[in-house]
Every structure is written in C-alpha cells, then in structure tokens.
C-alpha positions as CSV (number, residue, x, y, z in Angstrom):
1,M,-0.1,2.2,26.6
2,F,3.5,1.7,24.8
3,R,5.2,3.0,28.4
4,S,3.3,0.7,30.6
5,F,3.9,-2.5,27.6
6,R,7.8,-1.0,27.9
7,I,8.0,-1.1,32.1
8,N,6.4,-4.6,31.8
9,I,8.7,-6.0,29.3
10,F,11.7,-4.6,31.6
11,I,10.1,-6.2,34.9
12,Y,9.6,-9.2,33.5
13,Y,12.8,-9.5,32.4
14,F,14.9,-7.9,35.5
15,I,12.7,-10.9,37.4
16,T,14.3,-13.6,34.5
17,V,17.9,-12.5,34.8
18,L,17.3,-12.6,38.9
19,S,15.6,-16.0,38.7
20,F,17.8,-17.3,36.6
21,L,20.5,-16.2,38.3
22,A,19.0,-17.6,41.2
23,S,18.5,-21.0,40.2
24,S,22.3,-21.2,38.9
25,Y,23.2,-20.0,42.3
26,Y,21.0,-22.6,43.5
27,F,21.7,-25.5,41.3
28,T,25.4,-24.7,42.0
29,N,25.7,-24.6,45.4
30,I,22.5,-26.0,47.2
31,L,22.2,-28.5,45.7
32,K,25.5,-29.5,45.1
33,I,24.6,-30.1,40.6
34,E,28.0,-30.8,39.4
35,N,27.0,-32.7,36.0
36,M,27.4,-30.4,33.6
37,Y,24.9,-32.0,30.9
38,V,22.4,-31.7,33.9
39,L,23.0,-28.1,34.2
40,S,22.6,-27.7,30.5
41,I,19.7,-29.3,30.9
42,L,18.0,-27.2,33.1
43,Y,19.7,-23.4,32.1
44,L,18.1,-24.5,28.9
45,S,14.8,-25.2,30.0
46,I,14.9,-22.3,32.2
47,I,15.5,-20.0,29.0
48,I,13.2,-21.7,27.0
49,L,10.3,-20.9,29.6
50,S,11.8,-17.3,30.0
51,G,12.1,-17.0,26.1
52,I,8.6,-18.0,25.7
53,F,6.6,-15.9,29.3
54,I,8.7,-12.6,27.8
55,S,7.6,-13.5,24.1
56,K,4.0,-13.7,24.6
57,L,4.2,-10.5,27.6
58,S,5.9,-9.0,23.7
59,I,3.4,-10.1,22.0
60,D,0.2,-10.5,23.0
61,P,-1.3,-6.5,24.1
62,L,0.2,-5.5,20.1
63,E,-2.1,-8.4,18.6
64,K,-5.0,-6.7,20.6
65,Y,-3.3,-3.4,19.8
66,V,-3.7,-4.2,16.3
67,Q,-7.0,-6.4,16.3
68,N,-9.1,-3.2,18.0
69,L,-7.7,-1.4,14.9
70,Q,-8.7,-4.2,12.6
71,Y,-12.3,-4.1,13.9
72,L,-12.7,-0.5,13.6
73,S,-11.2,0.1,10.1
74,K,-14.3,-2.3,9.6
75,E,-16.5,-1.4,11.1
76,T,-15.9,1.8,9.9
77,L,-16.1,0.9,6.7
78,H,-18.8,-0.8,7.2
79,E,-20.8,2.9,7.9
80,L,-19.5,4.5,4.7
81,N,-21.3,2.4,2.2
82,L,-24.3,3.0,3.7
83,P,-24.0,7.4,2.6
84,I,-22.2,7.0,-0.2
85,S,-24.8,4.8,-1.6
86,T,-26.8,7.4,-0.7
87,I,-25.4,9.8,-2.6
88,V,-24.5,7.9,-6.0
89,T,-28.4,7.2,-5.7
90,N,-28.9,10.9,-4.7
91,I,-27.1,12.4,-7.6
92,Q,-28.2,10.0,-10.3
93,M,-31.7,11.8,-9.1
94,L,-31.1,14.8,-9.7
95,K,-29.2,14.8,-12.8
96,K,-32.2,13.6,-14.6
97,N,-34.2,17.4,-13.8
98,I,-31.7,19.5,-14.1
99,K,-32.0,22.7,-16.5
100,F,-29.3,24.5,-16.2
101,E,-25.5,24.5,-17.6
102,K,-24.5,25.8,-13.7
103,D,-26.1,23.2,-12.1
104,T,-24.6,21.0,-14.4
105,K,-21.1,21.0,-13.6
106,R,-21.8,21.3,-9.7
107,I,-23.3,17.7,-10.1
108,N,-21.0,17.1,-12.2
109,R,-18.2,18.1,-8.9
110,I,-20.4,16.0,-6.5
111,E,-20.3,12.8,-8.7
112,N,-16.1,13.1,-9.2
113,A,-16.0,13.9,-5.5
114,C,-17.8,10.7,-4.9
115,A,-16.1,8.6,-6.9
116,M,-12.8,9.7,-5.3
117,L,-14.6,8.9,-1.8
118,N,-16.4,5.5,-3.3
119,E,-12.3,5.0,-4.3
120,R,-11.0,5.5,-0.5
121,Y,-13.9,3.2,1.1
122,N,-12.1,0.4,-2.1
123,E,-8.1,1.4,-0.6
124,L,-9.6,1.0,2.8
125,D,-11.0,-2.5,1.9
126,Y,-8.4,-3.8,-0.1
127,M,-5.7,-2.7,2.6
128,I,-7.8,-5.1,5.6
129,K,-8.4,-8.3,3.7
130,M,-4.3,-7.7,2.8
131,Q,-3.6,-7.4,6.9
132,S,-6.3,-10.5,7.0
133,K,-3.9,-12.1,3.7
134,Q,-7.3,-13.3,2.0
135,N,-6.2,-13.9,-1.6
136,I,-8.1,-11.0,-3.5
137,Q,-6.7,-12.3,-6.8
138,E,-8.8,-12.4,-9.9
139,E,-9.2,-12.1,-13.8
140,L,-9.8,-9.5,-15.5
141,Y,-9.1,-7.7,-18.7
142,L,-6.1,-4.9,-18.3
143,N,-6.9,-2.7,-21.1
144,E,-11.3,-2.8,-19.6
145,V,-8.5,-1.5,-16.3
146,V,-6.8,0.8,-18.7
147,E,-9.9,2.4,-20.0
148,K,-11.8,3.2,-17.0
149,R,-8.9,4.5,-15.5
150,I,-8.4,7.2,-18.4
151,E,-12.0,8.0,-17.2
152,F,-11.5,9.0,-14.3
153,F,-8.0,11.1,-15.2
154,R,-9.5,12.9,-18.1
155,T,-12.0,14.3,-15.2
156,I,-9.4,15.7,-13.2
157,Y,-7.1,16.7,-15.5
158,P,-8.7,18.3,-18.4
159,Q,-5.9,19.8,-20.3
160,F,-3.9,16.3,-20.6
161,E,-4.2,14.6,-24.0
162,F,-4.4,10.9,-23.2
163,N,-3.5,8.5,-26.0
164,L,-4.6,4.8,-25.4
165,K,-3.6,2.0,-28.3
166,L,-4.2,-1.0,-25.8
167,E,-4.9,-4.5,-26.7
168,N,-6.9,-7.1,-25.1
169,L,-4.7,-8.4,-22.6
170,K,-6.7,-11.2,-19.6
171,I,-3.9,-11.8,-16.9
172,K,-5.0,-12.9,-13.3
173,T,-3.8,-10.3,-10.3
174,D,-5.2,-8.2,-7.6
175,K,-7.4,-5.7,-8.4
176,I,-7.0,-3.0,-6.5
177,G,-3.4,-2.8,-5.7
178,L,-3.5,-3.0,-9.6
179,L,-5.1,0.2,-9.9
180,K,-3.2,1.8,-7.0
181,T,-0.2,1.2,-9.1
182,I,-1.4,2.4,-12.5
183,D,-3.2,5.5,-10.7
184,N,0.7,5.8,-9.6
185,V,2.5,5.9,-12.7
186,I,0.3,8.2,-14.5
187,D,0.1,10.3,-11.8
188,N,3.6,11.2,-11.5
189,G,4.1,10.8,-15.4
190,V,1.5,14.0,-15.2
191,K,3.1,15.7,-12.0
192,Y,6.7,16.1,-13.7
193,S,5.2,16.5,-17.2
194,T,6.9,20.2,-18.0
195,D,5.6,22.0,-21.9
196,L,3.3,19.0,-23.8
197,K,0.4,17.8,-21.6
198,R,0.4,14.5,-23.1
199,I,0.1,11.0,-21.9
200,D,0.6,7.8,-23.9
201,I,-0.9,4.0,-22.9
202,K,-0.6,1.3,-24.9
203,I,-1.0,-3.1,-24.2
204,K,1.1,-4.9,-26.5
205,N,2.8,-8.3,-26.7
206,H,2.0,-8.2,-22.8
207,I,3.7,-4.6,-21.7
208,L,1.8,-2.6,-20.0
209,Q,3.5,1.1,-21.7
210,I,3.0,4.4,-20.1
211,T,5.2,7.5,-21.7
212,D,5.0,11.2,-20.9
213,Y,6.9,13.8,-21.9
214,G,8.2,15.7,-18.6
215,V,11.8,16.4,-17.4
216,G,12.8,13.1,-17.2
217,M,15.8,11.9,-15.5
218,D,19.5,10.7,-15.9
219,E,21.3,7.4,-14.8
220,V,21.8,8.6,-11.0
221,E,18.4,9.6,-10.6
222,L,16.9,5.9,-11.9
223,L,19.3,3.7,-9.5
224,Q,17.3,6.4,-6.4
225,I,13.4,6.2,-7.5
226,F,12.2,3.2,-5.6
227,D,13.8,4.5,-2.7
228,R,11.1,5.0,0.1
229,Y,10.4,9.2,0.9
230,Y,13.0,10.0,-2.7
231,Q,11.8,13.0,-4.8
232,S,13.4,13.7,-7.7
233,N,12.2,17.5,-7.6
234,D,11.2,18.5,-3.8
235,N,9.0,21.2,-5.6
236,I,6.7,18.4,-6.8
237,Q,3.7,18.0,-4.4
238,G,4.1,14.6,-2.8
239,F,5.4,12.5,-0.3
240,G,8.3,10.1,-2.5
241,I,6.4,6.8,-1.3
242,G,4.2,5.9,-4.8
243,L,7.0,4.2,-6.7
244,N,8.5,2.5,-3.5
245,M,4.3,1.0,-3.6
246,V,4.6,0.4,-7.5
247,K,7.9,-1.6,-6.8
248,R,6.7,-3.7,-3.9
249,F,3.8,-4.6,-5.4
250,C,5.2,-5.9,-9.0
251,D,7.7,-7.8,-7.6
252,K,5.1,-9.4,-5.0
253,N,3.3,-10.1,-7.8
254,N,5.7,-11.9,-10.6
255,I,5.2,-8.2,-13.4
256,K,8.7,-7.4,-14.4
257,L,9.0,-3.2,-13.7
258,N,11.3,-0.8,-16.5
259,F,11.8,2.5,-16.8
260,L,13.7,4.1,-19.6
261,S,13.9,8.0,-19.4
262,K,16.1,10.8,-20.2
263,P,16.5,14.1,-19.2
264,N,14.5,16.5,-20.7
265,E,12.8,14.2,-22.8
266,G,10.4,12.2,-20.1
267,T,10.1,8.8,-19.0
268,T,9.1,5.4,-20.3
269,V,7.5,2.9,-17.7
270,E,6.9,-0.7,-18.3
271,L,4.6,-3.4,-16.9
272,I,5.6,-6.7,-18.2
273,F,2.9,-9.8,-17.4
C-alpha cells in the first residue's frame, strides 16, 4: 500500500512542478503578461490548487486505512465480548460445585486470566474511544478505584504486602486512563523492589501517594524517567514506555505528577488532583 502511495505522490508532484514551469512559460512568453501583480495571482492560484490536490492525494488513502483499522478494532471488540461473558458465567457455575482444593485453585487461575483478558478488552475499547475523541470522563471515587486495583494486584503478586490508607476522594477524570496510570506506577514499584516487598498507598489532601522500598533512583535518572523507551535497569523486563504514558495522561488531565526517590531507599510517586 505505502509503496504505491509514495509512487503516486512522486508522480503527482513531478506533474505539478512540470505544469507550474509550463504555465510560467505560457504566461510570460506566449501571453506576454508582464504585470507582476497579475502574475503573482496566477502563480499563487496554481500553488494553492496544487497544494489542495497533493494534500488530498496524501491524506485520503491514509484516512481510509485508519478507518479500516478502526472498523476492524470495533468488530474484534464486539466479537470478544461474547466469549468473555461466556467464560465468566461458566466459571461462576463451576465454582458452586467444586469440592476439591486443587480444582478451586485451577478455577481461580482461570478466573484471574479471564479478568486480565477483560482488562485488555476495556483497554481496546478505551483506545477506540480515544481515537474517536469521545468525552470519556466520569465521576468516581479514587479510593474505590485504588482498592479494586489492589485486589487484583494481590492475586498476581501474593508475596507483596500492600498497605492502604485511603481518604474518600471524589474526582472527575478518564477512568480507564487512570487505571492504566495506577497500574503502571504500582507495577514499577513491584518490579524495582528488592528485599522489602511492600507497597504503601495513601490518599490524603487530594494526593494519591504510592511508595515502594526498592532500588530507588538518583537525580540523573529522575531527569530521564519520562523519556520514551528509557529504563534505569536493563535487566528488568519491560519496554520503558510506562512512565511516558503516565506523564502524558497526567498532563492531559491536569494532574500534577511528582517523583521523590533515593538510591537503595525507594521511590514515592505523587499524583496531585
């Protein structure tokens, strides 16, 4: 697609330049137009028309390509809804008849995997809405959101201790984006923790504070953490895009973001609403 796209733009650009030169020769040598004001208007008209046609040729195929991707995403999202709902319903039915502990653990693993799949579903739905520039802000209680996320993290990181001190805080924001932000910060705290496997989370005075007791960062690292693909430790699995996403979300939603960190002592992330 893009190869033919480039060829078409090159051909049209070549024809446009050739036409401009031919028109220039025709105006000055054949029609003998010497009035610079008239020539300027004619040349400007040709340039504007050429710009319109080139931009149309450039944007239309790309716009169609993006629309096709959006249609595919929406159809995929719709098709995912039924199997996820079926799995959830059958898990609930199976749990009523479980007699052995091993079977309970297996069902719980399936349920957790289904919950993770459902999160990917919500994220895809979120991305489609973002592309469509829909207003997806809603009122919610931050403390309730944090509690639900910690319930999920306790299932996948049972070796970690999560301490919560949460005041009630009602906010209006993009919920899915907020969930992704909280997940990224907590997941970083888990990944960079060392011996003390503990995460403290506090909401007070309109501030969400997430503290880990891991490797921490020095001042030089703190200046680079929002750079895309930056990772302070190459041995940690990941792509280095999490904090970049966190920063963009906070900037877009007028949330002040602070990082307080010391090497070998840990890091505190503050989201000020």
